[in-house]
C-alpha positions in Angstrom: -18.4 -13.1 12.8 -16.4 -10.9 11.7 -17.3 -8.9 8.7 -15.4 -7.5 5.9 -15.2 -5.5 1.7 -13.7 -7.2 -0.5 -12.8 -4.5 -3.5 -11.3 -4.9 -7.3 -8.9 -2.2 -7.4 -9.9 -1.3 -10.6 -11.2 1.5 -12.6 -11.5 4.5 -10.4 -10.8 1.7 -7.3 -6.7 1.4 -8.5 -6.9 4.9 -7.4 -4.4 4.3 -4.2 -5.9 7.6 -2.5 -8.9 6.2 -3.2 -7.9 2.9 -1.3 -6.9 4.9 1.6 -10.4 6.7 1.9 -12.6 3.8 1.7 -10.5 2.5 4.0 -10.9 5.5 6.8 -14.5 4.7 5.6 -14.9 1.3 6.0 -13.0 1.0 9.2 -14.9 4.2 10.8 -18.3 2.4 9.8 -16.7 -0.8 12.0 -16.1 -3.3 9.6 -13.5 -5.4 10.5 -10.8 -5.4 7.3 -10.9 -4.2 3.8 -9.3 -7.0 1.8 -8.5 -6.4 -1.7 -8.7 -9.2 -4.8 
């Protein structure tokens, strides 16, 4: 089974730089993907 992180790109997550940082953290933590709602 694979697991991913889903986020809604609104508010502070609308900033592309924050999404890149979050994507790196998700990947380093072993999650299988980061998906935008």
